[in-house]
C-alpha positions as CSV (number, residue, x, y, z in Angstrom):
1,M,-37.2,-88.8,157.4
2,K,-34.4,-86.3,156.4
3,R,-33.2,-88.6,153.6
4,F,-36.8,-88.9,152.4
5,Q,-37.2,-85.1,152.2
6,V,-33.9,-84.8,150.4
7,G,-35.0,-87.5,147.9
8,I,-38.3,-85.6,147.3
9,L,-36.4,-82.3,146.8
10,F,-34.1,-83.9,144.2
11,F,-37.1,-85.5,142.5
12,I,-38.8,-82.1,142.1
13,I,-35.5,-80.6,140.8
14,A,-35.2,-83.4,138.2
15,L,-38.8,-82.8,137.1
16,L,-38.3,-79.1,136.7
17,F,-35.0,-79.7,134.8
18,F,-36.6,-82.1,132.3
19,F,-39.6,-79.8,131.8
20,R,-37.4,-76.8,131.1
21,L,-35.0,-78.9,128.9
22,N,-37.9,-80.0,126.8
23,S,-39.4,-76.5,126.4
24,E,-36.2,-74.4,126.1
25,I,-34.0,-76.4,123.8
26,F,-33.8,-75.7,120.1
27,K,-34.4,-79.0,118.3
28,D,-35.0,-78.1,114.7
29,S,-32.4,-78.6,112.0
30,I,-31.3,-75.5,110.0
31,E,-31.1,-75.6,106.2
32,V,-30.3,-73.0,103.5
33,G,-33.4,-70.9,102.8
34,D,-34.8,-71.1,106.3
35,I,-36.0,-67.9,108.0
36,V,-34.7,-67.8,111.6
37,K,-34.7,-65.4,114.5
38,I,-31.3,-65.0,116.1
39,Y,-30.0,-63.2,119.2
40,G,-26.3,-62.6,119.7
41,R,-23.5,-60.1,119.5
42,V,-22.2,-58.9,116.2
43,E,-18.5,-58.2,116.0
44,E,-17.1,-57.2,112.6
45,G,-19.9,-59.1,110.9
46,K,-19.8,-62.3,112.9
47,G,-20.9,-63.6,116.3
48,K,-22.1,-66.4,118.5
49,I,-25.8,-67.4,118.5
50,L,-27.1,-67.2,122.0
51,K,-30.7,-67.8,121.1
52,I,-32.3,-69.0,117.9
53,D,-36.1,-68.8,117.4
54,D,-36.3,-67.9,121.1
55,K,-34.7,-71.1,122.2
56,F,-31.2,-72.1,123.3
57,P,-29.0,-74.1,120.9
58,K,-27.4,-77.2,122.3
59,D,-24.5,-76.9,119.9
60,R,-22.0,-74.1,119.2
61,L,-23.6,-72.0,116.5
62,Y,-22.2,-68.8,115.0
63,F,-23.7,-66.4,112.5
64,I,-22.1,-64.2,109.8
65,V,-24.0,-61.1,108.6
66,D,-23.1,-58.1,106.5
67,K,-23.8,-54.4,107.1
68,V,-24.8,-54.7,110.7
69,D,-23.1,-52.5,113.4
70,D,-21.2,-54.1,116.2
71,S,-23.7,-54.7,119.1
72,F,-26.0,-57.2,120.6
73,V,-28.8,-57.7,118.1
74,E,-32.0,-59.6,117.6
75,L,-32.4,-60.2,113.9
76,I,-34.7,-62.1,111.6
77,G,-33.1,-63.3,108.4
78,E,-32.7,-66.0,105.8
79,I,-29.9,-68.6,105.9
80,Q,-27.8,-68.2,102.8
81,K,-24.9,-70.5,103.5
82,I,-23.8,-73.2,106.1
83,K,-20.4,-74.3,107.1
84,H,-19.4,-76.9,109.8
85,D,-16.0,-77.5,111.5
86,S,-14.7,-78.9,114.8
87,W,-15.4,-75.6,116.6
88,G,-19.1,-75.3,115.6
89,S,-21.5,-74.4,112.8
90,Y,-21.4,-71.1,110.9
91,Y,-24.5,-69.6,109.3
92,K,-24.4,-66.8,106.7
93,V,-27.5,-64.8,107.2
94,I,-29.2,-62.2,105.0
95,P,-31.0,-59.9,107.5
96,N,-34.6,-58.8,106.9
97,E,-35.1,-57.1,110.3
98,V,-32.4,-56.0,112.9
99,V,-33.0,-54.7,116.4
100,E,-30.1,-53.6,118.5
101,K,-30.1,-54.8,122.1
102,E,-26.8,-53.4,123.3
103,N,-25.0,-54.3,126.5
104,Y,-23.8,-50.8,127.3
105,L,-21.4,-52.0,130.0
106,K,-19.7,-54.4,127.7
107,S,-19.5,-51.9,124.9
108,Y,-17.9,-49.5,127.4
109,F,-15.2,-52.0,128.4
110,I,-14.6,-53.0,124.8
111,R,-13.9,-49.4,124.0
112,K,-11.5,-49.2,126.9
113,I,-9.7,-52.4,125.8
114,K,-9.4,-51.0,122.2
115,D,-7.9,-47.9,123.6
116,I,-5.4,-49.8,125.8
117,T,-4.3,-52.0,122.9
118,K,-4.5,-49.4,120.1
119,D,-0.7,-49.2,119.7
120,Y,-0.3,-53.0,119.6
121,P,-1.2,-55.9,117.2
122,I,-4.9,-56.7,116.9
123,E,-4.1,-60.2,118.3
124,L,-3.5,-58.6,121.7
125,E,-6.9,-56.9,121.7
126,D,-8.6,-60.2,120.7
127,F,-6.8,-62.1,123.5
128,Y,-7.5,-59.4,126.0
129,R,-11.2,-59.5,125.3
130,A,-11.3,-63.3,125.2
131,T,-9.7,-63.6,128.7
132,I,-11.4,-60.7,130.4
133,L,-14.7,-60.3,128.7
134,G,-15.3,-63.9,127.7
135,E,-15.2,-63.4,123.9
136,G,-13.3,-66.6,123.1
137,E,-14.7,-66.6,119.6
138,L,-12.3,-63.8,118.7
139,I,-9.3,-66.2,119.1
140,Q,-8.2,-67.7,115.8
141,N,-8.9,-71.5,115.5
142,D,-5.2,-72.2,115.0
143,L,-4.3,-70.7,118.3
144,K,-7.2,-72.4,120.0
145,E,-5.8,-75.7,118.7
146,V,-2.4,-74.9,120.3
147,F,-4.1,-74.1,123.6
148,K,-6.1,-77.4,123.3
149,Y,-3.0,-79.5,122.5
150,T,-1.0,-78.0,125.5
151,G,-4.0,-78.6,127.8
152,T,-4.2,-74.9,128.7
153,A,-7.5,-73.9,126.9
154,H,-9.1,-73.1,130.3
155,I,-7.0,-69.9,130.3
156,L,-9.4,-68.6,127.6
157,V,-12.5,-69.2,129.7
158,I,-13.7,-66.9,132.4
159,S,-13.8,-69.0,135.6
160,G,-13.2,-69.1,139.3
161,L,-9.7,-67.7,138.7
162,H,-11.3,-64.5,137.3
163,I,-13.9,-64.3,140.0
164,G,-11.3,-64.8,142.7
165,I,-9.1,-62.0,141.2
166,V,-12.2,-59.7,141.1
167,I,-13.3,-60.5,144.7
168,G,-9.7,-60.4,146.0
169,G,-8.9,-57.1,144.3
170,I,-12.1,-55.5,145.5
171,I,-11.6,-56.6,149.1
172,F,-7.9,-55.5,149.0
173,V,-8.9,-52.0,147.8
174,L,-11.8,-51.7,150.3
175,N,-9.5,-52.8,153.1
176,R,-7.2,-49.9,152.4
177,I,-10.0,-47.4,152.9
178,K,-11.2,-48.9,156.2
179,I,-14.8,-49.8,155.3
180,E,-16.7,-52.0,157.8
181,K,-16.5,-55.7,157.0
182,T,-20.2,-56.3,156.1
183,M,-20.2,-53.3,153.8
184,R,-17.0,-54.4,152.1
185,F,-18.5,-57.8,151.1
186,I,-21.8,-56.2,150.1
187,L,-19.9,-53.8,147.8
188,A,-17.8,-56.7,146.5
189,F,-20.9,-58.6,145.6
190,I,-22.4,-55.6,143.8
191,I,-19.2,-55.0,141.8
192,L,-18.9,-58.7,141.0
193,T,-22.5,-58.7,139.8
194,I,-21.8,-55.7,137.5
195,Y,-18.8,-57.6,136.1
196,I,-20.9,-60.7,135.4
197,T,-23.6,-58.5,133.8
198,T,-20.9,-57.1,131.6
199,V,-19.3,-60.4,130.4
200,G,-22.6,-62.4,130.1
201,L,-23.4,-65.8,131.4
202,T,-21.6,-69.0,130.4
203,P,-21.4,-72.3,132.4
204,S,-18.1,-71.5,134.0
205,I,-19.0,-67.8,134.7
206,L,-22.4,-68.7,136.4
207,R,-20.8,-71.4,138.4
208,A,-18.0,-69.2,139.6
209,Y,-20.5,-66.3,140.3
210,I,-22.7,-68.5,142.4
211,M,-19.8,-70.0,144.4
212,G,-18.3,-66.5,144.8
213,G,-21.6,-65.2,145.9
214,I,-22.0,-67.9,148.5
215,Y,-18.5,-67.2,149.7
216,I,-19.3,-63.5,150.1
217,L,-22.6,-64.3,151.9
218,G,-20.7,-66.6,154.3
219,N,-18.4,-63.8,155.2
220,I,-21.3,-61.4,155.7
221,I,-23.2,-63.8,158.1
222,Y,-20.0,-65.2,159.6
223,E,-20.6,-68.7,158.4
224,K,-18.0,-71.2,157.2
225,V,-18.6,-72.0,153.5
226,D,-18.4,-75.6,152.4
227,S,-17.0,-75.5,148.8
228,K,-18.5,-78.9,147.9
229,K,-22.0,-77.8,148.9
230,S,-21.5,-74.5,147.0
231,L,-20.6,-76.5,143.9
232,I,-23.8,-78.6,144.2
233,V,-25.9,-75.5,144.6
234,A,-24.2,-73.9,141.6
235,F,-24.8,-77.1,139.6
236,I,-28.6,-77.2,140.4
237,I,-29.2,-73.5,139.8
238,S,-27.3,-73.6,136.5
239,I,-29.2,-76.5,135.0
240,L,-32.5,-75.1,136.1
241,I,-31.9,-71.7,134.6
242,F,-30.1,-73.1,131.5
243,P,-31.0,-76.7,131.1
244,V,-29.4,-76.9,127.6
245,W,-26.0,-76.5,129.3
246,I,-26.2,-80.2,130.1
247,Y,-25.0,-80.7,126.5
248,S,-22.2,-78.2,126.8
249,L,-18.6,-79.3,126.9
250,S,-17.6,-76.2,128.9
251,F,-20.3,-77.0,131.5
252,W,-18.9,-80.4,132.2
253,M,-15.3,-79.3,132.0
254,S,-16.0,-76.5,134.5
255,Y,-17.7,-78.7,137.1
256,I,-15.4,-81.7,136.8
257,A,-12.3,-79.5,137.2
258,V,-13.7,-77.8,140.3
259,F,-14.9,-81.2,141.7
260,S,-11.4,-82.5,141.3
261,I,-10.1,-79.5,143.2
262,V,-12.6,-79.5,146.1
263,A,-13.3,-83.2,146.5
264,V,-10.5,-85.3,145.0
265,Y,-7.3,-83.2,145.6
266,P,-7.7,-82.8,149.4
267,K,-7.5,-86.6,149.7
268,V,-4.2,-86.9,147.9
269,Y,-2.2,-83.8,148.6
270,K,0.4,-82.9,151.3
271,F,3.1,-85.3,150.1
272,R,6.3,-84.7,152.0
273,L,9.1,-86.3,149.9
274,S,11.7,-83.9,150.9
275,K,12.9,-82.1,154.1
276,Y,12.7,-78.8,152.1
277,K,9.3,-77.0,152.2
278,F,9.8,-75.4,148.8
279,I,10.4,-78.8,147.1
280,N,7.3,-80.2,148.7
281,K,5.3,-77.3,147.5
282,I,6.5,-77.9,143.9
283,I,5.6,-81.6,144.2
284,N,2.2,-80.8,145.5
285,I,1.5,-78.3,142.7
286,F,2.4,-81.1,140.2
287,I,0.0,-83.4,142.1
288,F,-2.7,-80.8,142.0
289,L,-2.4,-80.3,138.2
290,L,-2.1,-84.1,137.7
291,T,-5.3,-84.7,139.8
292,I,-7.3,-82.2,137.6
293,Q,-5.9,-83.8,134.4
294,I,-6.8,-87.4,135.5
295,C,-10.3,-86.3,136.4
296,M,-10.7,-84.4,133.1
297,T,-9.4,-87.3,131.0
298,P,-12.8,-89.0,130.5
299,I,-14.4,-85.8,129.2
300,F,-11.5,-85.2,126.7
301,Y,-11.8,-88.8,125.5
302,I,-15.6,-88.6,125.0
303,Y,-15.6,-85.3,123.2
304,F,-12.2,-85.2,121.4
305,K,-11.0,-88.8,121.4
306,T,-7.8,-87.4,123.0
307,V,-6.0,-88.0,126.3
308,P,-4.0,-85.1,128.0
309,F,-0.9,-87.2,128.7
310,L,1.8,-84.7,129.8
311,A,-0.3,-81.5,129.7
312,F,0.0,-81.0,133.4
313,I,3.7,-80.1,132.8
314,T,2.8,-77.2,130.5
315,N,0.2,-76.1,132.9
316,F,2.8,-75.8,135.6
317,I,4.6,-73.2,133.4
318,I,1.8,-71.5,131.4
319,V,-0.9,-71.1,134.0
320,P,1.1,-68.7,136.3
321,I,1.9,-66.6,133.2
322,G,-1.7,-66.7,132.1
323,T,-2.8,-65.7,135.6
324,S,-0.3,-62.8,135.6
325,F,-1.8,-61.7,132.3
326,I,-5.3,-61.7,133.7
327,L,-4.3,-59.9,136.9
328,I,-2.4,-57.2,135.0
329,S,-5.2,-56.9,132.4
330,F,-7.8,-56.3,135.2
331,L,-5.5,-53.7,136.8
332,T,-4.9,-51.9,133.5
333,L,-8.6,-51.9,132.7
334,F,-9.3,-50.4,136.1
335,L,-6.7,-47.7,135.6
336,S,-8.2,-46.9,132.1
337,N,-11.3,-45.6,133.9
338,F,-9.0,-42.8,135.1
339,Y,-7.3,-42.4,131.7
340,L,-4.2,-44.2,133.1
341,G,-4.5,-47.4,131.0
342,F,-1.3,-46.5,129.1
343,L,0.7,-47.2,132.3
344,G,-0.2,-50.9,132.2
345,A,-0.5,-51.5,128.5
346,P,3.2,-52.2,127.8
347,L,3.3,-54.8,130.6
348,V,0.1,-56.4,129.3
349,N,1.8,-56.7,125.9
350,I,5.0,-58.1,127.3
351,V,3.3,-60.8,129.3
352,Y,1.1,-61.6,126.3
353,I,4.2,-62.1,124.1
354,V,5.9,-64.3,126.7
355,L,2.8,-66.4,127.1
356,I,2.3,-67.0,123.4
357,K,6.0,-67.7,122.8
358,I,6.1,-70.3,125.6
359,L,2.9,-71.7,124.3
360,M,4.2,-72.1,120.8
361,I,7.4,-73.7,122.1
362,S,5.4,-76.1,124.3
363,S,3.2,-77.0,121.3
364,N,6.3,-78.7,119.8
365,I,6.7,-81.1,122.7
366,P,5.5,-84.5,121.8
367,Y,2.9,-86.5,123.7
368,L,1.4,-83.5,125.6
369,T,-1.9,-84.8,124.2
370,L,-2.5,-88.2,122.6
371,E,-5.0,-88.7,119.9
372,L,-6.7,-92.1,120.1
């Protein structure tokens, strides 16, 4: 009886998914001369299309527009020029009507980041905003290709790492001021929600937010949280809210990576090849990274016709540095609210320089990623 009920539930979920997918996805082709309605954020005359003609695009679409202030906008305009490359499609638009729909929280944090990085190269600001506010489109394609080759592009995506740092940081601070446990986690959820509202929703962000929210709820009601069930719940909610994500590479990469962590790695870890605990920990970290890489290989082959062969080695070096950058960047952004961002800015810059230098050195290592 229970299996029958579960089967009915998944049948209903599937029906809802296909109904929403059919009604919400943008299916039309776009040609020069078309008049379209676009929603997205303009940054120095360009931005990512979040909605087009009130529907979600299944591919990565970007727009270029002149004489429009930096903000979230809803514009109606004529397609003047079209360009395609491996990172998406770009549409030059002549606007006829523009309505600003600003995300004031995001604008606030952008101003703070600009202030923190004002004495440093613009590349630092772009990287800061990409890793903390989810604005990966600011990263130059050449640098994206380096991250892709070294198998470390996930550093540019807001994910469970970011959510974990936010939750952990909030709980750490609240523990210092002796707030009752339930109130600590309620406040953590509120602050986490504010952060998610600021950066906007992407597949990895919504997944991490839902799983983080379930973790917080479990601590409030004193229930143990099953990470595998949390992942399933996040998957179902995500495809029902944004069915077009089923076509998204970042969606599948996010869920396959987390699946490999919560379902596959626990079955293969805890190798003890040495009597020294430190060496065993190093071995298990390599096994952890290799497990993720093996699970991700099919998706890399399908989308890019590449196989990440030795990329787990670069991850062993680059991921800790990238994590340090994210942690220090969050702390500096927090300090900037009290006009103390200048204290952390030099360290942010140093870690960024180290990260990029090691990344560039690593990009010269052969066979990190194989093209097939």
